[in-house]
C-alpha positions in Angstrom: 23.2 -35.0 43.7 26.1 -33.0 42.7 27.4 -33.3 39.7 30.3 -33.1 37.7 29.9 -31.7 34.5 32.5 -31.0 31.4 33.6 -29.6 28.8 36.5 -30.9 26.1 37.9 -30.9 22.8 40.1 -33.8 22.4 38.8 -37.0 22.0 41.3 -38.9 24.1 39.6 -36.9 27.4 36.4 -38.5 25.8 38.1 -41.6 25.3 39.5 -42.3 29.1 35.8 -40.5 30.2 33.9 -43.7 28.1 36.3 -46.3 29.8 35.1 -49.8 29.3 31.5 -48.7 29.8 28.8 -50.4 28.0 25.4 -48.4 28.9 26.2 -45.1 27.7 23.7 -41.9 28.0 24.0 -39.5 24.7 22.4 -35.6 23.1 23.0 -33.6 20.5 22.9 -29.7 21.0 21.4 -28.5 17.6 21.5 -25.2 15.3 20.6 -24.4 12.2 23.3 -24.4 9.3 24.6 -21.1 7.8 21.7 -20.8 5.2 18.9 -21.0 7.5 19.5 -19.1 10.3 16.3 -17.0 10.0 14.4 -20.1 10.1 13.3 -21.0 13.8 12.9 -24.7 12.9 16.2 -25.4 11.1 17.8 -26.8 14.5 15.2 -29.7 14.8 15.8 -30.3 10.8 18.8 -32.4 10.0 18.3 -31.3 6.1 18.7 -27.5 7.6 20.4 -28.2 11.2 23.3 -29.5 12.2 24.7 -30.7 15.7 26.9 -28.3 17.6 27.9 -30.4 20.2 27.8 -33.9 21.5 27.2 -34.9 25.3 27.9 -38.1 26.3 27.3 -40.0 30.3 28.6 -43.2 32.1 27.7 -42.4 35.6 25.1 -40.6 37.5 26.1 -36.9 37.9 28.5 -37.3 35.2 29.0 -36.2 31.4 31.2 -34.4 29.0 30.5 -32.3 26.3 32.2 -32.2 22.8 31.7 -28.9 21.7 32.0 -29.1 17.5 29.9 -26.3 15.7 29.9 -23.4 18.3 30.8 -19.6 16.4 33.8 -17.7 17.6 35.2 -20.7 19.8 38.0 -23.1 18.4 35.7 -26.4 18.2 36.6 -29.6 18.9 37.4 -31.7 14.9 33.5 -33.0 15.0 34.7 -35.5 12.0 37.5 -36.8 14.2 35.0 -37.4 17.2 32.0 -38.7 14.6 34.7 -41.4 13.7 35.8 -42.3 17.3 32.0 -42.2 18.5 30.9 -43.9 15.6 33.6 -46.9 16.2 33.2 -47.1 20.1 29.4 -46.2 20.7 26.8 -45.2 17.8 27.7 -48.9 16.0 28.8 -50.6 18.3 26.7 -54.0 18.9 28.4 -54.0 22.7 26.9 -50.8 23.7 23.4 -49.9 24.8 23.1 -46.1 23.3 20.5 -44.2 25.5 18.8 -41.1 25.0 15.6 -39.5 25.1 13.7 -39.0 21.8 16.3 -41.4 20.2 14.7 -40.7 16.7 15.7 -37.2 16.7 19.4 -38.6 17.1 19.5 -41.0 15.0 17.8 -39.0 12.0 20.8 -36.3 12.9 23.2 -39.1 12.4 22.0 -40.8 9.5 22.5 -37.7 7.9 26.1 -37.8 8.5 26.1 -41.3 7.7 25.9 -43.0 10.4 23.4 -45.7 11.2 22.4 -46.3 15.0 23.0 -50.4 15.8 20.8 -52.0 18.4 21.0 -52.4 21.2 19.6 -48.5 21.7 16.9 -47.7 24.7 14.7 -44.2 24.0 13.8 -42.9 27.7 10.7 -41.4 26.1 9.3 -44.1 24.2 9.3 -46.3 27.8 8.1 -43.0 29.8 5.2 -43.5 27.6 4.5 -47.4 28.4 4.3 -46.3 32.5 1.7 -44.6 34.1 1.6 -40.9 35.1 -1.0 -41.9 37.9 -2.6 -45.2 38.8 -4.6 -46.8 35.4 -3.2 -43.5 33.3 -0.3 -44.2 31.2 1.4 -40.7 30.2 0.9 -39.0 26.8 3.3 -37.7 24.8 3.1 -34.1 26.6 3.9 -35.8 30.1 7.5 -37.2 28.8 9.4 -34.7 28.3 13.0 -34.3 30.1 12.1 -31.8 31.7 9.0 -33.1 32.9 10.5 -36.4 34.0 13.0 -34.7 35.8 10.9 -32.8 37.9 8.8 -35.8 38.5 11.1 -38.5 39.4 14.4 -36.2 40.6 12.6 -33.0 41.9 14.6 -31.3 39.4 13.5 -27.7 38.1 16.0 -27.9 34.7 15.9 -24.8 33.1 14.1 -24.4 29.3 15.9 -24.1 26.4 15.3 -20.4 25.7 16.3 -19.2 29.8 19.5 -20.8 28.3 19.9 -19.8 24.9 17.8 -16.8 24.7 16.7 -16.0 21.7 20.0 -17.1 19.3 20.9 -21.1 18.7 23.0 -22.8 20.7 25.3 -22.3 18.5 26.1 -18.8 20.2 26.8 -20.1 23.4 29.9 -20.1 24.9 30.4 -24.2 25.1 33.1 -23.0 28.1 30.5 -21.7 30.7 29.3 -24.0 33.2 25.1 -23.1 32.2 26.1 -24.0 28.6 28.2 -27.7 30.2 24.7 -28.2 32.2 22.3 -27.4 30.3 24.3 -29.7 27.1 25.5 -33.0 30.1 22.2 -33.2 32.3 20.0 -34.2 28.9 22.6 -37.2 28.5 23.4 -38.2 32.0 19.2 -38.3 33.1 18.8 -39.8 30.2 21.3 -42.9 31.4 19.7 -42.4 35.4 16.0 -42.5 33.7 17.1 -46.0 32.6 17.7 -47.4 35.5 14.3 -45.8 37.1 12.3 -47.0 34.2 13.6 -50.5 34.1 12.8 -50.9 37.7 9.0 -49.9 37.2 8.7 -52.0 34.9 9.8 -55.0 36.7 7.6 -53.8 39.6 4.4 -53.4 37.5 4.3 -54.2 34.1 7.5 -56.4 33.5 6.2 -57.2 29.6 6.7 -53.4 29.1 10.3 -53.3 29.5 10.5 -56.0 26.7 8.4 -53.7 24.4 10.4 -50.8 25.0 14.0 -52.9 24.5 12.7 -55.1 22.1 10.6 -53.0 19.9 10.1 -49.6 20.7 13.4 -48.5 21.5 15.2 -50.3 17.8 11.7 -49.2 15.8 13.2 -45.2 17.0 16.0 -46.4 14.1 13.2 -46.9 11.6 11.3 -43.7 12.4 14.2 -41.9 12.0 14.8 -43.5 8.5 11.2 -42.9 7.1 11.3 -39.0 8.4 14.6 -38.3 6.8 13.8 -39.7 3.8 10.5 -37.9 3.4 7.9 -38.2 0.3 8.9 -36.3 -2.9 6.2 -33.6 -3.4 4.5 -32.3 -6.5 5.1 -28.3 -5.6 3.0 -27.6 -9.4 0.5 -29.7 -8.6 -0.3 -28.8 -5.7 -0.4 -25.1 -6.9 -2.6 -26.1 -9.8 -5.1 -27.8 -7.6 -5.0 -24.8 -4.9 -6.2 -22.3 -8.1 -8.8 -25.3 -9.3 -10.2 -24.9 -5.6 -10.1 -21.3 -5.5 -11.9 -20.7 -8.5 -14.9 -23.7 -7.0 -14.7 -22.1 -3.6 -15.4 -18.7 -5.4 -17.9 -20.3 -7.5 -20.0 -23.0 -5.2 -19.8 -19.2 -2.0 -21.3 -16.6 -5.1 -24.4 -19.7 -5.7 -25.0 -20.0 -2.2 -25.0 -16.1 -1.4 -27.3 -16.0 -4.4 -29.2 -19.1 -5.2 -31.6 -18.7 -2.3 -34.7 -16.8 -1.8 -33.2 -13.7 -0.6 -28.8 -12.5 -0.6 -27.5 -14.5 1.8 -23.8 -13.9 3.8 -22.0 -17.5 3.7 -18.6 -17.0 4.9 -16.0 -18.7 4.5 -16.9 -22.0 7.0 -20.8 -21.6 5.8 -21.9 -21.5 9.3 -22.9 -17.5 9.8 -26.0 -16.8 11.8 -27.7 -15.2 8.5 -27.4 -18.1 6.7 -29.0 -20.2 10.1 -31.3 -17.8 9.8 -32.3 -18.7 6.0 -32.3 -22.3 7.0 -34.6 -22.2 10.3 -36.4 -19.1 9.2 -36.8 -18.7 6.1 -37.0 -22.1 4.9 -38.5 -23.2 8.1 -36.5 -26.2 8.2 -36.3 -28.2 12.1 -33.5 -27.5 14.1 -31.9 -31.3 14.0 -29.0 -30.6 16.9 -28.4 -27.9 19.1 -24.6 -26.5 20.4 -23.8 -26.8 24.7 -25.2 -23.3 24.7 -28.8 -24.4 23.3 -28.1 -22.4 19.5 -28.9 -24.1 16.9 -26.2 -26.2 14.7 -25.3 -26.2 11.9 -21.7 -28.3 12.0 -21.6 -31.3 9.5 -23.9 -33.9 11.3 -27.0 -31.4 11.6 -26.7 -30.6 7.9 -26.7 -34.4 7.0 -29.7 -34.7 9.5 -31.5 -31.7 7.7 -30.5 -33.9 4.2 -32.1 -36.9 5.2 -34.7 -34.6 6.4 -35.6 -32.9 3.2 -35.6 -36.2 1.5 -37.7 -37.9 3.5 -40.2 -35.0 3.2 -39.6 -34.0 0.0 -38.2 -30.9 0.2 -36.8 -28.4 -2.4 -34.0 -27.3 -0.1 -32.2 -30.4 -0.2 -30.4 -29.1 -3.1 -29.3 -25.7 -1.3 -28.3 -28.1 1.6 -26.3 -30.8 -0.5 -24.4 -27.5 -1.9 -23.5 -26.4 1.6 -21.6 -29.7 2.3 -20.1 -29.8 -1.3 -18.9 -25.9 -0.5 -17.6 -27.4 2.7 -16.0 -30.9 1.8 -14.5 -29.2 -1.0 -13.1 -26.2 1.8 -11.6 -28.5 3.8 -9.8 -30.5 0.9 -8.1 -27.5 0.4 -7.1 -26.1 3.7 -6.1 -29.2 5.2 -4.7 -31.2 1.9 -3.8 -28.5 -0.8 -2.5 -25.9 1.1 -1.9 -27.8 4.3 0.6 -30.1 2.2 2.1 -26.9 0.4 3.1 -25.4 3.8 4.6 -28.8 4.8 7.1 -28.9 2.0 10.5 -29.0 3.3 12.4 -26.1 1.0 16.0 -28.0 1.6 14.3 -30.9 0.3 11.0 -30.6 -1.7 9.9 -33.3 0.4 7.3 -33.6 3.1 9.0 -35.3 6.1 6.0 -35.8 8.1 6.1 -36.2 12.1 5.6 -39.9 13.3 4.7 -40.9 16.9 5.2 -45.0 17.4 2.9 -44.5 20.6 0.5 -42.3 19.0 -2.5 -44.2 19.8 -3.6 -46.7 22.7 -3.2 -49.7 20.8 0.4 -48.9 19.9 0.1 -48.1 16.5 1.5 -45.1 14.7 -0.1 -41.6 14.1 1.4 -38.4 12.2 1.6 -34.7 12.1 2.5 -31.9 10.3 0.9 -33.7 7.9 -1.3 -36.6 9.6 0.1 -38.6 6.3 -3.0 -41.3 8.5 -6.2 -39.7 6.6 -4.9 -39.3 3.4 -8.3 -39.9 1.5 -7.3 -42.8 -1.0 -9.0 -41.4 -3.9 -9.8 -38.4 -5.3 -11.7 -35.9 -3.6 -13.5 -33.4 -5.5 -11.8 -34.3 -8.4 -8.4 -33.7 -6.6 -6.4 -37.0 -6.1 -4.4 -36.0 -2.5 -1.9 -39.2 -3.0 -0.8 -38.0 -6.4 1.1 -35.4 -4.6 3.5 -37.7 -3.3 5.4 -39.1 -6.2 8.5 -41.1 -6.6 12.2 -39.4 -6.7 14.0 -40.5 -10.4 15.2 -43.6 -10.7 13.3 -45.1 -8.1 9.8 -46.3 -7.6 7.2 -46.0 -4.6 6.7 -49.9 -3.5 3.6 -49.9 -0.5 3.5 -53.0 1.2 0.6 -53.8 3.4 0.2 -56.5 5.6 -3.1 -59.1 4.2 -6.1 -59.3 6.8 -3.8 -59.0 9.7 -6.6 -58.6 11.8 -8.4 -61.1 11.1 -5.3 -63.5 11.1 -4.7 -62.2 14.6 -8.4 -63.4 15.7 -8.0 -66.5 14.5 -5.0 -67.0 16.2 -6.5 -65.7 19.6 -9.7 -67.0 19.1 -8.3 -70.6 18.0 -11.3 -71.6 15.9 -10.1 -74.3 14.1 -12.7 -73.3 10.9 -11.0 -69.6 10.8 -7.5 -71.2 11.2 -8.0 -73.7 8.6 -8.7 -70.6 5.8 -5.2 -69.3 6.9 -3.3 -72.4 7.1 -4.4 -73.7 3.7 -4.7 -70.3 2.0 -8.4 -70.3 1.5 -10.7 -67.2 0.8 -11.9 -65.9 4.2 -14.8 -63.5 2.5 -15.9 -66.7 0.4 -16.1 -69.1 3.6 -18.1 -66.2 5.4 -20.4 -65.5 2.4 -21.3 -69.1 2.4 -22.2 -69.3 5.9 -24.2 -66.0 6.3 -26.6 -67.0 3.6 -26.5 -70.7 3.9 -25.1 -71.6 0.5 -22.0 -73.8 -0.6 -18.3 -72.5 -0.9 -18.5 -73.1 -5.0 -21.7 -70.2 -4.9 -20.0 -68.0 -2.7 -17.0 -67.8 -4.9 -18.5 -67.8 -8.5 -17.7 -64.0 -9.9 -20.7 -64.8 -12.5 -23.3 -65.2 -10.0 -25.4 -62.0 -9.8 -25.7 -61.4 -6.2 -21.7 -62.4 -6.5 -20.7 -58.6 -5.8 -23.4 -58.0 -3.2 -23.1 -60.9 -0.9 -18.8 -60.7 -0.7 -19.3 -56.9 0.4 -21.7 -57.8 3.1 -19.2 -61.0 4.0 -16.1 -58.2 4.0 -18.2 -56.0 6.3 -19.0 -58.4 8.8 -15.4 -59.8 9.1 -13.9 -56.7 9.9 -16.1 -56.7 12.9 -16.2 -60.1 13.6 -14.3 -59.8 16.8 -15.3 -56.9 18.4 -19.3 -58.0 18.9 -21.3 -57.6 16.4 -25.1 -56.7 17.3 -28.2 -56.6 14.7 -29.1 -53.1 14.9 -25.2 -52.1 14.7 -24.6 -54.4 11.7 -27.7 -52.9 10.2 -25.6 -49.4 10.4 -22.9 -50.9 9.3 -23.9 -52.6 6.4 -26.5 -49.2 5.2 -23.7 -46.8 5.9 -20.6 -48.9 4.2 -21.9 -51.8 2.2 -25.3 -49.6 0.6 -27.5 -52.2 1.8 -31.0 -51.7 3.6 -31.2 -55.0 5.9 -34.0 -56.0 8.2 -32.8 -56.6 12.0 -34.6 -60.0 11.3 -31.8 -60.5 8.9 -28.9 -59.2 10.3 -30.0 -61.4 13.5 -29.6 -64.5 11.3 -26.4 -63.5 10.1 -24.7 -63.2 12.9 -26.3 -66.5 14.6 -25.0 -68.8 11.1 -21.9 -66.5 11.7 -21.6 -68.1 15.2 -22.0 -71.3 13.8 -20.2 -71.2 11.6 -17.1 -69.9 14.0 -17.9 -71.9 17.3 -14.7 -70.5 18.8 -15.8 -67.1 18.3 -18.2 -66.0 21.4 -16.1 -68.0 23.9 -13.2 -66.0 22.9 -15.2 -63.1 23.3 -16.7 -63.5 26.9 -13.6 -64.9 28.0 -11.4 -61.8 27.2 -14.4 -59.7 28.5 -14.7 -61.1 31.9 -10.8 -61.2 32.3 -11.3 -57.6 31.4 -13.7 -56.6 33.7 -11.9 -58.4 36.9 -8.8 -56.5 35.6 -10.0 -53.3 34.5 -7.0 -53.8 31.7 -6.1 -56.1 28.8 -2.6 -56.9 26.9 -1.8 -58.0 23.6 0.1 -61.1 22.7 3.4 -59.8 24.1 1.8 -58.1 27.2 0.9 -54.5 25.4 -1.2 -53.0 28.5 -4.4 -51.2 28.0 -6.0 -49.5 31.5 -9.7 -49.9 31.1 -10.9 -48.0 34.1 -14.1 -47.5 32.7 -15.4 -50.9 32.0 -17.2 -51.6 35.5 -18.7 -48.3 35.8 -22.6 -47.8 36.2 -22.8 -46.0 32.6 -24.2 -47.9 30.6 -22.4 -46.4 27.4 -19.1 -46.3 28.9 -19.4 -49.7 29.8 -19.8 -50.9 26.3 -17.1 -48.4 25.2 -14.4 -50.2 27.3 -15.8 -53.7 26.4 -15.4 -52.6 22.5 -11.5 -51.4 23.3 -11.1 -55.0 25.2 -12.0 -56.8 22.2 -9.9 -54.6 19.9 -6.8 -54.0 21.6 -5.5 -57.7 21.6 -6.0 -57.9 18.4 -5.1 -54.2 16.7 -2.3 -53.8 19.5 -1.1 -57.0 18.7 -1.3 -56.1 15.0 0.9 -52.8 15.8 3.4 -55.2 17.8 3.6 -57.2 14.0 4.3 -54.5 11.8 6.7 -52.9 14.7 8.7 -56.2 15.2 8.9 -56.7 11.2 10.4 -52.9 11.1 12.9 -53.6 13.2 13.9 -56.6 11.8 14.3 -54.6 8.4 16.1 -52.0 9.8 18.5 -54.6 10.8 19.4 -55.2 6.9 18.9 -51.7 5.7 22.1 -50.9 6.3 23.6 -53.5 3.3 21.1 -52.1 1.1 21.2 -48.8 0.5 18.7 -49.2 -2.3 15.8 -49.3 -0.3 14.4 -46.2 1.7 11.4 -46.6 3.8 9.1 -43.6 3.4 5.8 -43.8 5.7 4.0 -46.2 7.7 -0.1 -46.2 7.5 -1.8 -48.2 9.6 -1.1 -52.0 8.4 1.1 -50.6 5.4 5.1 -49.3 5.0 5.6 -47.5 2.3 9.3 -47.7 0.2 11.1 -45.6 -2.6 13.3 -48.4 -4.3 15.9 -47.7 -6.9 14.2 -49.2 -9.7 16.7 -51.4 -11.4 16.8 -53.3 -7.5 12.9 -53.5 -7.7 12.4 -57.0 -8.1 15.5 -57.8 -5.5 14.2 -55.4 -2.8 10.6 -56.6 -2.9 11.5 -60.4 -2.7 13.2 -59.5 0.7 10.9 -57.1 2.1 8.4 -59.8 1.7 10.0 -62.5 3.2 11.3 -60.3 6.4 7.5 -59.1 7.1 6.1 -62.5 6.7 8.1 -64.2 8.4 6.8 -65.4 12.1 6.7 -62.0 14.6 7.1 -64.0 17.4 7.5 -67.9 18.9 4.1 -69.7 18.6 2.2 -67.6 16.7 1.0 -69.7 13.5 -0.6 -68.4 11.4 0.9 -67.7 8.2 1.0 -63.9 7.2 0.8 -62.2 4.0 1.2 -58.9 2.3 0.0 -57.5 -0.7 2.6 -55.4 -2.8 1.9 -52.4 -4.7 4.1 -50.2 -6.7 4.1 -47.1 -8.9 5.4 -43.6 -9.5 3.3 -41.6 -7.4 1.5 -42.6 -4.4 -2.2 -42.2 -5.2 -1.7 -44.6 -8.8 -0.3 -47.9 -7.5 -1.1 -51.2 -8.6 -0.4 -54.3 -7.7 2.6 -56.1 -8.5 3.1 -60.0 -9.4 6.1 -62.1 -8.1 8.4 -62.7 -11.0 7.9 -59.2 -12.5 11.5 -57.7 -12.8 11.0 -54.0 -13.8 8.6 -51.1 -13.1 4.9 -51.5 -14.4 3.0 -48.8 -16.5 0.7 -46.5 -14.5 
């Protein structure tokens, strides 16, 4: 296709080009701000980078580029450009704003005080919901604009470094056609992809078009707010923890090297050949695990097996093995959550701005990186309270709002089990009901906190409830209760519990069987809103592979619907945040959203957030939703919030 890409500095020319278009592709070129030109990452950070040009497209093969911050050039007036585009495009509810990686553009606009409003369309999110090949959805690595341009249009677009070289986009001459072509092609191709992707959805998975338009694209706007805000970091506490870790690691390493029958070279990761020789030759411990090449393994699982062996045999080497395990655990903590978090503090803001991926998991739940905030230890590890490194800014309070028992509520809705539904519709205690069922006791006894068995029984019931919809078997339940509840039950006891559970919730097994059968027939499974997961191995001859996909068939409808509900809440929250600048979303972890709220508006903010998040998520979902709210100054030290409180509780 012949293209007509041009550069202009005149807003009037842009207005003429846009005409009355309502489907507009757009893209920003960015570069480091003046004080950050030596930082290669600054161009991608709205706190250290800036928009140097805007491209717009309203028809296939056409586009205009507005240079705003090119060096040694008479650029367009940036304020005039954004004032016009804010009214005509970005905050115009009558225009569909189309971009590839929409959260990136949205962040840079928020940094300028402009909030994109729906309708929006993120072609990168859409591309992750189509097949790369039959039965396999595209991964994040498969949805770069240049990859899609080649796959869908046969275009070999130049890479950024081929156009820019070692400098930044601001160094380029905006009059040069290669500069114009590079900028405009991004906006043009995003708009062209909009039509192709929607055609694909309509022909293959129509529900995914609704997901992209109604959930994933507007969620990108909420994601942009979280990434832009970031979580304020306590650099001093991180530095102090680093010093403590270094001292302890030195002591551990010295003890390991000198604490055996002979000197041992342990190394940084406690996995040297000399250490293996000491354990397996000098001490005569059995090799419990081998590498793919047949050598003795000494990974975490191997150490655990050796510790179990020594405990069973009463061998004194258990103390040495436990010291290895402790050393490794502390070393991992140090590298991942102390050094790692310290390296991620943004020098311009003093905050940690994790990168969030709304489609980072097969179920549609978020993942994150740089750093991975989905796996932050909930409590102190080796005495280091990692979550307390994250704190509220002055004058604000952290508010974490977590959906309560969301998977159980969704499972009750899917199964239609009358007893499960009754518990939630009447505001009952599901763990007490399950306790009564599996132990054959009255509900009153199950809920009696003074009973000597109350805690142990309830712990078992909770662990059963968390796996209730995913297929419980006696041996699997026995393992779960041993590891997570610290209780060793016989197989017959576990079998009796499962029998009692199924009798108490008779809708459970029919739903599981129907879901498995449908999944085996279709080799796919959907959430309540049609988010699809392919199950290409569910009919495989290998029992292990088949079992894996059968679990996924039961897991995806529930966890995927939980992801849909959380994201729908984000869409509703985003619609109201513009008029509530005292609320800033910071992070999402599993079924939780963390906010930073101006302390004087705390009660008001919590009431609104709670109302939005507990609203009926979609027509037909008639199980009441509930949230648990905790507040405080540090993420690791939040305390429960009770309705009616007005200020910030003391931690």
